[in-house]
Steps between C-alpha positions, in 0.01 A plus 500: 500500500326442169838465335606247763184292445551513119837360556383213724226381261735365236676288768165341591396456134821326404500268784806372697597142440719300743691177456694276752793268471472132627565443874659177636601432864501248786345461835652321798427438868667778700637260760594193303588679171322205336287565184132560571264325264139603465541877584227710333660799338300795351654777286315819425591823325289791641392814316451788746292817466311768709650712763858393573429185302281381782270300276619202303405210289679191365617543141626139504440222749628148492598211716709181524600234753859409594621150388702246697810720462326801637499667162237728356489695175276765326510557124562842356196686372391801306487751370166553680312837486346662806128442535289725300356783721776526760601853594784670310730466801477128517834330506692204633720583802854380523417239760313266257491221480418369844549137565289330772601175652266268694530159648288351784651536850769742379509875527370637158717773362511738215788686321514765244769710323703741696398864453779725368357850553218677328389343171482732199184453299398139413837358587648202304245351258684167516499374861746266673492350855778568756436140611566325169760228542498518875405270789231596743467355855170427677488457867281246684231669703569437859242711682144423608217391262315817588793709386555283193128556395536873537834517307405263221179694429709780344660296231305634203405844627716671239347306208175606334388143442128574555453742214480445123493119551870512585454214747514272187872583473603359842278191560770296674559770745135542575435127542796473743369796701135364500629165644707687764205716601285187547781331704519801726121547548479125594742585790290810587777732373379828359634594154409721207653296225357513141267200450311346216183628633645857484598433142154382433374838632742698278404275202128577534566869523708501183346219303819297482341172429475180711737491790425134563594398147802718492655364821398133440847398375678680776290347778575139403 
């Protein structure tokens, strides 16, 4: 056991560093096949640790919005080292990155890389997306508003936006969800969407600075 621990320590001390290639894609309406402008797209690369990789945190988190042609793009990044203090077994699973697509009155959706069996060790240190260069279809939501409120509430459940001031990396998505939450509550539709008030609460806990000042330009 002591020998095993001794072998693990250098791995933690050296620190893994991951990178990612650029991602480009398009979003269209599933019925009309026409480009969808104004789709909020979030990309995040998750580092997992703990029993069976059951805990995770975002190593990289970024957002964009589709243009009139339905196009979105994310730049490459890295190398970025794992956060200091993470357990020796921390690694990025083969599913990363996950891409999340949201547009008001559509079914939100998320896609990630296809798993190809057990991942040995840390896996590739330079990550790519299976969805690079592909077109993604979003379907109009045609169920009840109550159902919509329940479904849309899950859009950011896989993103650790509330810790380490990460909400600053996805302001456009959070503003869109804040406005959607207000719209639904006005119609007495229950929802659990992230709101600017919830961001404020997270900011106070972690001393992230003025939420009002940060979001001012995005709320215009």
